[in-house]
C-alpha distance (Angstrom), angle and dihedral (degrees) to the residues before:
residue distance angle dihedral
M1 . . .
I2 3.81 . .
L3 3.80 118.1 .
L4 3.80 117.5 -152.5
V5 3.78 108.1 -151.2
G6 3.79 124.4 -159.8
I7 3.83 97.5 12.7
A8 3.79 112.3 114.5
A9 3.77 117.6 -147.0
T10 3.79 113.6 -110.2
P11 3.80 109.5 -121.1
A12 3.79 114.4 -122.0
R13 3.77 114.0 -109.4
E14 3.77 112.9 -117.9
S15 3.78 120.0 -135.5
K16 3.77 119.2 -137.5
V17 3.79 119.0 -152.2
I18 3.81 107.4 -132.9
F19 3.82 97.6 171.6
F20 3.80 131.4 22.6
D21 3.78 136.9 161.7
D22 3.80 125.1 169.7
F23 3.81 93.6 174.8
S24 3.79 92.1 -123.3
G25 3.79 96.0 146.1
R26 3.78 128.8 90.2
T27 3.82 93.4 -105.2
L28 3.79 138.1 13.9
D29 3.81 111.9 -65.9
R30 3.80 101.8 -115.1
S31 3.79 91.6 -171.6
K32 3.82 86.0 70.4
W33 3.80 103.6 28.4
N34 3.79 138.6 47.3
V35 3.79 120.0 -153.0
E36 3.80 110.4 -136.6
I37 3.79 121.8 -137.1
T38 3.78 117.3 -158.7
G39 3.78 116.2 -99.2
V40 3.79 99.7 132.1
H41 3.81 119.3 52.8
N42 3.80 118.8 -155.0
N43 3.81 143.6 175.0
K44 3.83 95.8 11.1
E45 3.80 88.0 -77.1
L46 3.79 115.5 172.3
Q47 3.80 100.8 -141.9
A48 3.77 136.7 81.9
Y49 3.79 114.3 -144.5
V50 3.80 113.4 -127.6
D51 3.79 139.2 174.6
S52 3.79 99.4 -115.7
A53 3.79 137.9 136.8
S54 3.80 87.5 -133.7
T55 3.82 92.9 63.8
I56 3.84 102.7 29.6
Y57 3.79 120.9 35.2
L58 3.80 144.9 131.7
E59 3.78 121.5 -113.4
N60 3.81 126.9 173.7
N61 3.81 91.9 -12.3
T62 3.79 90.3 -52.3
L63 3.80 132.1 112.8
V64 3.79 112.7 -125.3
L65 3.81 124.6 -162.3
Q66 3.80 112.0 -170.3
P67 3.81 131.0 175.9
Q68 3.81 119.1 -139.7
F69 3.80 131.7 -155.6
T70 3.81 106.5 -121.4
P71 3.83 110.7 162.2
G72 3.80 113.3 -150.4
F73 3.81 97.6 12.5
V74 3.83 109.0 166.0
T75 3.81 121.0 -150.2
K76 3.80 125.7 -143.1
D77 3.81 89.0 -98.1
G78 3.80 92.2 53.6
K79 3.82 99.7 -102.8
N80 3.81 121.0 140.8
F81 3.79 123.1 -130.8
D82 3.79 133.2 172.8
F83 3.80 93.4 -153.4
I84 3.80 136.8 51.2
S85 3.79 125.8 -165.6
G86 3.81 145.1 159.6
R87 3.79 136.0 -88.5
I88 3.81 127.1 170.4
N89 3.80 132.7 -177.8
T90 3.81 141.8 174.5
K91 3.82 97.6 -132.4
G92 3.79 110.8 150.5
K93 3.81 90.7 7.2
F94 3.79 103.7 63.0
D95 3.78 135.6 2.0
F96 3.78 134.7 149.7
A97 3.80 146.4 179.9
Y98 3.81 121.6 -135.2
G99 3.76 126.3 3.4
T100 3.79 135.9 80.5
A101 3.80 123.6 -53.9
E102 3.79 115.7 -169.6
A103 3.79 140.5 164.0
R104 3.80 134.9 -174.7
I105 3.80 108.0 -131.8
K106 3.78 143.1 163.2
M107 3.80 130.1 -176.1
S108 3.76 145.9 -163.0
D109 3.78 116.7 -107.2
G110 3.80 120.1 -115.8
R111 3.80 135.2 135.5
G112 3.79 108.7 -108.7
L113 3.79 99.1 21.2
W114 3.81 111.0 129.6
P115 3.82 114.2 -168.0
A116 3.80 117.5 163.1
W117 3.81 145.9 -176.2
W118 3.82 113.2 -155.1
L119 3.81 151.3 140.2
L120 3.78 127.9 -120.6
G121 3.80 134.7 -168.3
N122 3.79 120.7 -116.8
G123 3.79 96.7 -122.5
N124 3.78 136.0 55.9
W125 3.80 119.5 -32.6
P126 2.97 128.1 -88.1
E127 3.82 95.5 6.0
T128 3.81 93.7 70.6
G129 3.79 94.2 43.1
E130 3.79 142.0 -119.8
I131 3.81 127.1 -127.2
D132 3.81 114.2 -162.7
I133 3.78 105.9 -162.5
M134 3.80 95.1 176.8
E135 3.80 134.3 3.2
Y136 3.78 125.8 171.9
V137 3.80 122.8 -168.1
G138 3.77 104.1 177.6
E139 3.81 109.3 -71.5
K140 3.77 103.5 106.7
D141 3.81 97.2 -157.1
W142 3.82 93.9 69.5
A143 3.79 147.1 30.5
S144 3.80 127.6 -167.6
A145 3.80 138.1 -130.7
A146 3.80 123.9 -159.9
V147 3.79 147.3 157.9
H148 3.80 131.3 -141.4
G149 3.78 129.0 -161.4
P150 3.82 141.3 141.8
G151 3.80 107.9 -44.3
Y152 3.81 93.2 9.2
S153 3.80 105.5 61.1
G154 3.78 134.4 117.2
N155 3.79 105.1 16.0
T156 3.79 87.6 24.3
P157 3.80 121.9 -167.0
F158 3.80 87.5 -141.7
V159 3.80 104.1 78.5
S160 3.78 132.2 111.2
K161 3.81 136.7 -176.4
A162 3.78 119.7 -134.7
Y163 3.80 115.4 -157.2
F164 3.79 124.1 -144.9
E165 3.77 129.5 -142.3
K166 3.80 113.0 -93.6
N167 3.81 96.2 -106.9
N168 3.79 95.4 37.8
D169 3.80 104.7 54.9
I170 3.82 133.3 148.7
T171 3.82 91.4 -66.6
S172 3.83 90.2 66.4
W173 3.79 125.7 76.7
H174 3.82 114.6 -86.4
V175 3.80 134.6 170.4
Y176 3.81 110.2 -127.9
A177 3.81 114.4 -164.2
V178 3.78 146.4 162.9
D179 3.80 126.6 -153.7
W180 3.81 105.7 -150.1
T181 3.82 123.2 -164.4
P182 3.83 131.6 164.2
D183 3.82 90.0 -95.2
G184 3.78 105.5 35.8
L185 3.79 155.0 -3.2
I186 3.79 125.4 -122.2
F187 3.79 115.9 -166.9
K188 3.80 116.8 -151.5
Y189 3.79 131.4 -170.5
D190 3.81 113.1 -164.1
N191 3.82 87.4 -10.4
K192 3.80 91.6 -58.2
P193 3.84 115.7 121.3
V194 3.81 109.8 -119.4
Y195 3.82 104.4 166.2
R196 3.81 141.3 7.8
V197 3.80 132.2 -160.5
T198 3.80 121.0 -175.0
R199 3.78 135.4 -167.2
S200 3.81 91.1 -111.7
M201 3.83 91.6 53.0
T202 3.80 92.7 57.8
A203 3.83 94.6 43.2
R204 3.81 94.0 86.6
Y205 3.81 90.5 57.3
G206 3.78 105.1 36.7
K207 3.79 149.4 -57.8
W208 3.78 120.5 -28.1
A209 3.81 104.4 -103.7
F210 3.78 99.4 -169.4
D211 3.78 105.0 83.6
N212 3.81 96.2 87.8
N213 3.78 136.2 72.6
K214 3.78 119.8 -80.2
Y215 3.80 133.5 -167.5
L216 3.82 130.1 -140.0
I217 3.81 127.0 -101.9
L218 3.80 133.8 -172.7
N219 3.79 117.6 179.9
F220 3.79 143.9 156.6
A221 3.81 113.5 -142.4
V222 3.80 124.2 -177.4
G223 3.81 122.3 -141.9
G224 3.79 119.7 -30.4
G225 3.77 139.5 130.4
Y226 3.80 101.7 -44.1
P227 3.83 95.5 49.0
E228 3.81 90.6 44.8
T229 3.81 92.3 54.7
V230 3.81 87.9 55.4
N231 3.82 102.5 40.2
G232 3.84 101.8 24.7
I233 3.82 92.2 -139.7
R234 3.82 117.7 149.3
E235 3.81 103.4 155.9
P236 2.96 138.9 98.9
Y237 3.83 85.4 -2.7
Y238 3.79 127.7 8.5
G239 3.80 109.4 -99.7
L240 3.82 95.1 -10.3
A241 3.80 123.9 112.2
P242 3.84 118.4 -135.6
S243 3.81 88.7 -125.0
T244 3.81 89.8 56.8
L245 3.80 91.1 48.2
D246 3.79 86.9 57.4
L247 3.81 90.6 50.7
I248 3.81 91.1 51.9
K249 3.80 90.8 49.8
R250 3.82 89.0 52.8
N251 3.85 93.0 48.2
K252 3.80 91.5 -114.6
T253 3.82 99.5 129.7
K254 3.79 117.5 87.2
M255 3.79 142.5 149.3
W256 3.81 112.8 -146.5
V257 3.82 120.5 -160.5
D258 3.80 116.7 -167.5
W259 3.80 97.0 -176.4
V260 3.80 144.5 -22.9
K261 3.80 123.1 -145.2
V262 3.80 138.1 176.7
T263 3.81 121.1 -168.0
Q264 3.77 135.6 179.8
N265 3.80 130.5 -164.2
């Protein structure tokens, strides 16, 4: 045995849970979540977001977001969409700066589906920043993490794909997380670091946009710009494969969320 004299043990830092939802109720907890209704249309996405039990519901203690094929659906601002889907956020109910945000999620496979788990600043975009913890656009062997800010938004230089093991792809349960500090963001899938962005990395492009509070978002987009850049599909729907359209029509496309948690040291 070797005794180390004069070196005090460093106490372990305790983590405090500041947000948690395991979707164990009968319906979505509206004290924690807002349901978004489409009013702004972005990224050439094909869906309108609605507040409907067909697109956002709880099943077996799990949140389910599910797009629906609804030809000719008209939004409140008079726009026509052939799909509806679900998007929820915590804006005005919970936000935070620094800590770990994580969620346990699995998804259906389908080229052109675009579910995501992300954080957004409360002010103007992209000045107050966006942290994309997980985005999936229809290739089941990978998901992507990214950040957006002033000078590095849209087709951001700060994006990375994380590849899954062959028998453990996007259709299996994974924990998608980001560790957020004043000087950087480390993205982790199943507790394994997959990408890092630091304050110094963004400095050549623009102001660091990750020193302000951000709220949580879960959504299920259909088609749009990001899927189209990957699959090259433009007909009959932008970014959406005909085979995936058939899956949506048969109610086979879902995003399941087991739980969402935010902790701080």
